[in-house]
N, C-alpha and C positions, 0 to 999 in steps of 0.2 A: 836176544832173550824175548820184544818183542816178537820179529821173524815169527820162533815156535804159541805165541800164543793167535796167533795171527792167522793160521794155521790149523789151529783146533779150531778157531772157529770157522773155517771153512771145512771142514769138517777134513780135508787131508794129514787124518795123519799120522800116514808113513809119515811125512815127509818131517810132522808135528815130533815125532819118534826121532827124527834123526839127525833134525833140530840142537835139543833137545838134551842125546849123547853127542854130543860135536859137541854142543855148550858145556858140558860135563869135564868134556878132556881138556878144555882150557883150566882144571881148577879154579872156580870162579871162590869168588867169599863167599864161608858155612854157610848161612841165611841162603844165599843163592841155591849152593846145589841141595839144598831141603828143600825149598818151593819146588828147581823145574826133577828134584829125585816123584816127587808128590807127583806131580802133571802127567812124568811118564809111565807113573805106574799106574793112572786112571788111562791112558790111553793103551795101555796091554789090557785095564781090566777090559778095557772094552769092547778092546776086541772078540 
């Protein structure tokens, strides 16, 4: 979770997207799913 945020800050979008997708695959709590989906959408829209 924190690692994905670090990559976002470093403009490493591809790595951040991979980490968010891997995180979602772990079935985290619903509130964290929403946060991860928001970040994923923002990263994908940025491209």
